C-alpha positions as CSV (number, residue, x, y, z in Angstrom):
1,M,176.9,96.5,117.8
2,I,175.4,96.0,121.3
3,A,172.6,98.5,120.2
4,N,171.9,96.4,117.1
5,I,171.8,93.2,119.1
6,T,169.4,94.8,121.6
7,K,167.2,96.1,118.8
8,R,167.0,92.6,117.2
9,I,166.2,91.1,120.6
10,R,163.4,93.6,121.0
11,Q,162.1,93.0,117.5
12,G,162.2,89.2,118.1
13,F,160.4,89.6,121.4
14,F,157.6,91.8,120.0
15,S,157.3,89.6,116.9
16,T,157.0,86.5,119.1
17,R,154.4,88.2,121.4
18,S,152.4,89.3,118.3
19,F,152.5,85.8,116.9
20,V,151.3,84.3,120.3
21,R,148.5,86.9,120.4
22,T,147.4,86.0,116.9
23,Q,147.5,82.3,117.7
24,T,145.5,82.8,120.9
25,L,142.9,84.8,119.1
26,S,142.7,82.2,116.4
27,V,142.2,79.4,118.9
28,N,139.6,81.4,120.9
29,Y,137.6,82.3,117.8
30,G,138.0,78.7,116.5
31,I,136.3,77.4,119.7
32,E,133.7,80.1,119.4
33,G,133.0,79.1,115.8
34,I,132.8,75.4,116.7
35,L,130.2,76.1,119.5
36,A,128.1,78.6,117.5
37,V,128.1,76.9,114.1
38,G,127.9,73.5,115.8
39,A,124.6,74.6,117.5
40,L,123.2,76.3,114.3
41,S,124.2,73.3,112.2
42,I,122.4,70.9,114.5
43,V,119.3,73.1,114.4
44,G,119.5,73.6,110.7
45,N,119.5,69.9,110.1
46,N,116.4,69.5,112.4
47,N,113.9,72.3,111.7
48,N,112.1,71.0,108.6
49,L,112.1,67.4,109.6
50,F,110.9,68.1,113.1
51,A,108.1,70.4,111.8
52,Q,107.0,67.7,109.4
53,R,106.8,65.1,112.2
54,L,104.8,67.6,114.2
55,G,102.3,67.7,111.3
56,A,103.4,70.8,109.3
57,D,102.1,71.2,105.7
58,D,104.0,72.8,102.8
59,F,102.6,76.3,103.7
60,Q,103.7,76.0,107.3
61,L,107.1,74.8,106.2
62,S,107.5,77.9,104.1
63,L,106.8,80.0,107.2
64,L,109.9,78.5,108.8
65,Q,111.9,80.7,106.4
66,L,109.6,83.6,106.0
67,V,108.8,84.5,109.6
68,P,112.4,84.7,111.0
69,N,113.6,86.6,107.9
70,L,110.8,89.2,108.3
71,L,111.6,89.6,112.0
72,I,115.3,90.0,111.3
73,L,114.5,92.6,108.6
74,L,112.4,94.6,111.2
75,L,115.0,94.4,114.0
76,L,118.4,94.6,112.2
77,I,118.7,98.4,111.9
78,P,117.4,99.2,115.4
79,A,119.8,96.5,116.7
80,G,122.6,98.1,114.8
81,I,121.9,101.5,116.5
82,F,121.7,99.8,119.9
83,A,125.0,98.0,119.3
84,D,126.7,101.3,118.5
85,S,125.5,102.6,121.8
86,L,127.3,99.8,123.8
87,R,130.8,100.3,125.2
88,N,131.3,96.5,125.3
89,K,129.6,94.8,122.3
90,R,130.7,91.4,123.6
91,I,127.9,91.6,126.1
92,M,125.4,91.7,123.2
93,I,126.9,88.6,121.6
94,A,126.6,86.7,124.9
95,V,123.0,87.8,125.5
96,T,122.0,86.7,122.0
97,M,123.5,83.3,122.7
98,V,121.8,82.9,126.0
99,V,118.4,84.0,124.6
100,A,118.8,81.7,121.6
101,G,119.7,78.8,124.0
102,I,116.6,79.4,126.1
103,F,114.3,79.4,123.1
104,Y,115.9,76.4,121.5
105,S,115.3,74.6,124.8
106,L,111.6,75.7,124.6
107,V,111.5,74.5,121.0
108,S,112.2,71.0,122.2
109,A,109.2,71.2,124.5
110,T,106.7,72.3,121.7
111,A,106.1,68.7,120.9
112,F,104.2,68.4,124.2
113,V,101.8,71.2,123.3
114,P,98.4,69.6,122.5
115,V,96.9,72.3,120.2
116,H,98.3,74.5,117.5
117,T,101.6,72.7,117.9
118,V,103.1,73.6,114.6
119,Y,102.4,77.3,114.9
120,I,103.7,77.5,118.4
121,F,106.8,75.7,117.1
122,I,107.2,78.3,114.3
123,I,106.9,81.2,116.8
124,V,109.3,79.9,119.3
125,L,111.8,78.8,116.6
126,S,111.6,82.2,115.0
127,V,112.6,84.0,118.2
128,A,115.5,81.6,118.6
129,T,116.5,82.0,115.0
130,V,116.4,85.8,115.2
131,S,118.6,85.8,118.3
132,G,120.9,82.9,117.4
133,A,121.4,83.9,113.7
134,G,120.3,87.5,112.9
135,M,121.3,89.4,116.1
136,Y,124.3,87.1,116.8
137,N,125.7,87.8,113.3
138,L,125.3,91.5,113.7
139,S,126.8,91.7,117.1
140,W,129.6,89.3,116.2
141,Q,130.5,91.4,113.1
142,S,130.4,94.6,115.1
143,F,132.7,93.2,117.9
144,F,135.2,91.3,115.7
145,P,137.1,94.4,114.4
146,E,137.3,95.7,118.0
147,A,138.9,92.5,119.2
148,V,141.1,91.7,116.2
149,E,143.4,94.2,114.6
150,E,143.3,94.5,110.8
151,G,146.7,92.7,110.3
152,R,145.5,89.7,112.2
153,R,142.0,89.3,110.8
154,N,142.7,87.1,107.8
155,M,144.6,84.6,109.9
156,V,142.0,84.5,112.6
157,L,139.1,84.2,110.2
158,T,140.9,81.5,108.3
159,F,141.4,79.4,111.4
160,R,137.8,79.9,112.5
161,A,136.5,79.1,109.0
162,R,138.5,75.9,109.0
163,M,137.0,74.8,112.3
164,T,133.4,75.7,111.3
165,M,133.8,73.9,107.9
166,I,134.8,70.7,109.7
167,V,131.8,71.1,112.0
168,Q,129.5,71.7,108.9
169,L,131.0,68.6,107.3
170,V,130.5,66.3,110.3
171,V,127.2,67.4,111.9
172,P,124.9,66.6,108.9
173,L,126.4,63.1,108.6
174,V,126.1,62.4,112.4
175,V,122.6,63.9,112.7
176,G,121.5,62.0,109.5
177,A,123.0,58.7,110.7
178,I,121.3,58.9,114.1
179,L,117.9,59.8,112.6
180,T,118.2,57.0,110.0
181,A,119.0,54.5,112.7
182,I,115.8,55.3,114.6
183,I,112.7,53.5,113.1
184,S,109.7,54.9,114.9
185,T,108.4,58.5,114.4
186,E,108.1,58.9,118.2
187,G,111.7,58.0,118.5
188,K,112.8,60.4,115.8
189,I,110.8,63.2,117.6
190,V,112.7,62.5,120.9
191,A,116.0,62.6,118.9
192,H,115.0,66.0,117.5
193,Q,114.2,67.3,121.0
194,A,117.6,66.1,122.2
195,F,119.3,67.9,119.3
196,Y,117.7,71.2,120.2
197,L,118.7,70.8,123.9
198,L,122.3,70.0,122.8
199,A,122.3,73.1,120.6
200,A,121.1,75.1,123.7
201,V,124.0,73.7,125.7
202,L,126.5,74.7,123.0
203,L,125.1,78.2,122.9
204,F,125.3,78.6,126.7
205,S,128.9,77.3,126.6
206,N,129.7,79.8,123.9
207,A,128.3,82.7,126.0
208,F,130.7,81.6,128.8
209,H,133.6,81.1,126.4
210,L,133.3,84.7,125.0
211,R,134.8,86.1,128.2
212,K,138.2,85.0,126.9
213,I,138.0,87.4,123.9
214,K,138.8,91.0,124.9
215,S,138.2,94.2,123.0
216,V,141.5,95.9,122.2
217,N,140.1,98.8,120.1
218,P,136.6,99.6,121.4
219,S,134.7,102.3,119.5
220,E,133.3,105.2,121.4
221,P,129.6,104.4,122.3
222,K,127.0,106.6,120.6
223,S,123.8,107.9,122.3
224,I,120.5,106.5,121.1
225,S,118.8,109.7,119.8
226,F,117.2,111.1,116.7
227,A,120.2,113.5,116.3
228,E,122.6,110.6,116.4
229,M,120.5,108.7,113.9
230,K,120.5,111.6,111.6
231,I,124.3,111.9,111.7
232,A,124.7,108.2,111.1
233,T,122.3,108.3,108.1
234,G,124.1,111.3,106.7
235,R,127.4,109.5,107.0
236,L,126.0,106.5,105.2
237,V,124.5,108.3,102.2
238,R,127.7,110.3,101.7
239,N,130.0,107.2,102.0
240,K,130.5,106.4,98.3
241,K,132.7,103.4,99.1
242,F,130.0,101.8,101.2
243,L,127.2,102.6,98.7
244,I,129.2,101.2,95.7
245,F,130.3,98.1,97.6
246,T,126.7,97.4,99.0
247,F,125.1,97.9,95.5
248,V,127.5,95.4,93.9
249,L,127.4,92.8,96.7
250,L,123.6,93.1,96.8
251,F,123.5,92.3,93.1
252,F,125.9,89.5,93.5
253,H,123.9,88.0,96.4
254,A,120.7,88.4,94.4
255,T,122.1,86.3,91.6
256,W,123.4,83.8,94.2
257,H,120.0,83.5,96.1
258,M,118.1,83.3,92.8
259,D,118.8,79.6,92.3
260,W,118.6,78.3,95.9
261,T,115.2,76.7,95.4
262,L,116.0,75.9,91.8
263,Y,119.1,74.0,92.8
264,F,117.0,71.7,94.9
265,I,114.4,71.3,92.2
266,G,117.2,70.2,89.8
267,Q,118.6,67.7,92.3
268,A,115.3,66.2,93.4
269,N,113.2,66.4,90.2
270,Y,115.5,66.3,87.2
271,L,118.5,64.4,88.6
272,Q,116.3,62.4,91.0
273,M,118.9,62.3,93.7
274,N,117.9,60.3,96.9
275,E,118.4,61.4,100.5
276,F,122.0,60.0,100.6
277,L,123.0,61.8,97.4
278,L,121.3,65.0,98.5
279,G,123.4,64.8,101.8
280,L,126.6,64.0,99.8
281,T,126.3,67.2,97.8
282,P,127.1,69.7,100.7
283,V,129.6,67.3,102.2
284,G,131.6,67.4,98.9
285,G,131.2,71.1,98.7
286,M,132.6,71.5,102.3
287,A,135.5,69.2,101.4
288,A,136.3,71.5,98.5
289,Q,136.3,74.5,100.7
290,L,138.6,72.8,103.3
291,I,141.1,71.9,100.6
292,T,141.3,75.4,99.2
293,L,141.0,77.5,102.3
294,R,144.7,77.8,103.0
295,F,145.3,78.8,99.4
296,W,142.7,81.6,99.4
297,S,144.0,82.8,102.8
298,K,147.5,83.1,101.5
299,L,146.3,84.9,98.4
300,N,144.4,87.4,100.7
301,T,147.6,88.1,102.5
302,K,149.7,88.4,99.4
303,K,147.3,90.2,97.0
304,G,144.7,91.7,99.2
305,V,141.0,90.8,99.9
306,E,139.7,93.0,97.1
307,H,141.7,91.1,94.5
308,T,140.9,87.7,95.8
309,L,137.2,88.2,96.0
310,T,137.1,88.5,92.2
311,F,137.7,84.8,91.9
312,G,134.9,84.0,94.4
313,I,132.3,86.1,92.6
314,F,133.2,84.8,89.1
315,G,133.5,81.3,90.5
316,M,129.8,81.4,91.6
317,A,128.8,81.3,87.9
318,T,130.3,77.8,87.6
319,H,127.4,76.4,89.7
320,A,125.0,77.3,86.9
321,I,127.2,75.5,84.4
322,A,127.3,72.4,86.7
323,M,123.5,72.2,86.8
324,I,123.0,72.9,83.0
325,V,125.5,70.2,82.0
326,A,124.2,67.6,84.6
327,V,120.5,67.8,83.7
328,S,121.4,67.4,80.0
329,L,123.0,64.0,80.5
330,P,121.3,60.6,81.0
331,A,121.4,58.8,84.3
332,P,123.6,57.7,86.0
333,F,126.2,60.0,84.3
334,S,124.0,63.0,85.2
335,I,124.4,62.5,88.9
336,I,128.1,61.6,88.8
337,T,128.8,64.6,86.6
338,F,126.8,66.9,88.9
339,L,128.6,65.8,92.0
340,F,132.0,66.3,90.3
341,L,131.1,69.7,88.8
342,H,129.6,70.9,92.1
343,F,132.8,70.0,93.9
344,V,134.8,71.9,91.3
345,A,132.5,74.9,91.6
346,M,132.9,75.0,95.4
347,L,136.7,75.3,95.1
348,T,136.3,79.1,95.0
349,F,133.6,79.3,97.7
350,A,135.9,79.5,100.7
351,N,137.0,82.8,99.1
352,I,133.5,84.2,99.7
353,T,133.6,83.1,103.3
354,L,137.0,84.8,104.0
355,S,136.8,87.9,101.8
356,V,133.4,89.5,101.8
357,F,133.3,90.4,105.5
358,Q,136.9,91.8,105.3
359,N,136.0,93.9,102.3
360,L,132.9,95.2,104.1
361,L,135.0,96.3,107.1
362,K,137.2,98.4,104.8
363,V,134.2,100.5,103.6
364,V,132.1,101.0,106.8
365,D,132.3,104.1,109.0
366,E,134.3,103.2,112.1
367,E,132.2,105.4,114.4
368,Y,128.9,103.9,113.2
369,R,130.2,100.4,112.2
370,S,127.2,98.5,113.6
371,F,124.7,100.7,111.9
372,F,126.4,100.4,108.5
373,I,126.7,96.6,109.0
374,S,123.0,96.3,109.9
375,V,121.9,98.2,106.8
376,Y,124.1,96.0,104.6
377,T,122.9,92.8,106.3
378,C,119.3,94.0,106.1
379,L,119.5,94.3,102.3
380,I,121.2,90.9,101.9
381,T,118.5,89.3,104.1
382,L,115.9,90.9,101.9
383,S,117.5,89.3,98.9
384,N,117.6,86.0,100.7
385,A,113.9,86.2,101.4
386,V,112.8,87.3,97.9
387,M,115.2,86.0,95.2
388,P,114.6,82.2,95.6
389,M,111.0,82.9,94.8
390,V,111.9,85.2,91.9
391,G,114.0,82.3,90.5
392,V,111.1,79.9,90.7
393,L,108.7,82.4,89.1
394,L,111.1,82.9,86.2
395,Y,111.4,79.1,85.7
396,R,107.6,78.8,85.6
397,A,107.2,81.7,83.3
398,L,109.6,80.1,80.8
399,G,107.6,76.9,80.7
400,D,108.1,74.9,83.9
401,D,109.9,72.0,82.1
402,L,113.4,70.9,81.5
403,N,114.1,73.4,78.7
404,A,112.8,76.2,80.9
405,F,115.0,74.9,83.7
406,R,118.1,75.1,81.4
407,Y,117.1,78.6,80.1
408,T,116.7,79.8,83.7
409,F,120.2,78.7,84.6
410,V,121.6,80.3,81.5
411,I,120.1,83.6,82.7
412,V,121.5,82.9,86.2
413,F,125.0,82.3,84.7
414,A,124.8,85.5,82.7
415,L,123.7,87.5,85.7
416,R,126.6,86.1,87.8
417,I,129.1,87.0,85.1
418,G,127.6,90.5,85.2
419,A,128.1,90.6,89.0
420,G,131.8,89.7,88.5
421,L,132.2,92.5,85.9
422,L,130.5,94.9,88.3
423,W,132.9,94.0,91.0
424,L,135.9,94.7,88.7
425,W,134.4,98.1,88.0
426,S,133.6,98.8,91.6
427,K,137.2,98.0,92.8
428,K,138.5,101.0,90.8
429,K,135.6,103.2,91.9
430,I,136.0,102.3,95.6
431,A,139.8,102.9,95.4
432,S,139.3,106.3,94.0
433,A,136.3,107.4,96.1
């Protein structure tokens, strides 16, 4: 009897200690998420407007997306190899934050450059974006499984996602309100500069905060050599689980990225939504994610991330339905219907946020995790750079009018259903590989 009591006390002690560790990790990653996503949200809501007020034309605005994506594509795989050579990947995260903070500070100063202002802005912003988004994401994803054991990941990611969603909900509203309240162009430029400096402060703070997150399962560092690269590549091409997962998720992301520009065309041209309504759309979408985040997190724990992701992939198809229905209705019912259907479509999106990364961690090689993640991310980034243009080209080829717009979204809907069916097929293949 005494032995049983002692056993229960020990189980209770270790269970409590495990819970406290999970809660501590959740809080620390929540703070990390607030600082990182807060900085990137402030920047994301400034770039195009600041560039326009510096005198950027449409071509130069397109470079704001193209140049950073091209740099990220060039650097991701070498960065993945470098990350695998580090004993402490947390250092790489901190360095990317500091570098991004320095260059965002410099971005704020580009307004004082007398010549070639826009191009200098694009160059400095691109370096900041590569470090603050591309390299940060890679190093973060490489370090996370070393700091958080598999059994805790869903809870930690759920808490972090909740914090970042609140930030993404609030920041656009605050930034928009401040800029709207300022009348003069000069005043708005000063506000943009202040926002970039604030983002830099948040990134510096995050680099300092990361010291609180320790690695509990560090991977053995790999040497940077041709022989090591050959081994890593060989592991990758023989890893059927990773190849199947990457193929299906690349197809899914391609169908997702395909309507990014088209969605804006539908909102601005066919639904004729003003700035307030355009801002209300992501706010409603973020609210839908916050409402359902707990549900998807519990379903992940109960059924597994492979099962739950199915709803997220099929759910993405409902965005196409929302746009097709909305542009087919007269105003003002078209806008009201779109906002409602967009909200409904976003009810499954938190699932994507929680489940894709956890599924990826299940198929990567543990010894060369960073290399595998960099290859996967490189392909997704390529889709992000190319597919919005493919969607627009398809729309123009079909006639560049309302009927062509509807037909394009019918194709997008069909492709996304296809992505869902591919995922159902891949689950069985991955399980048996």
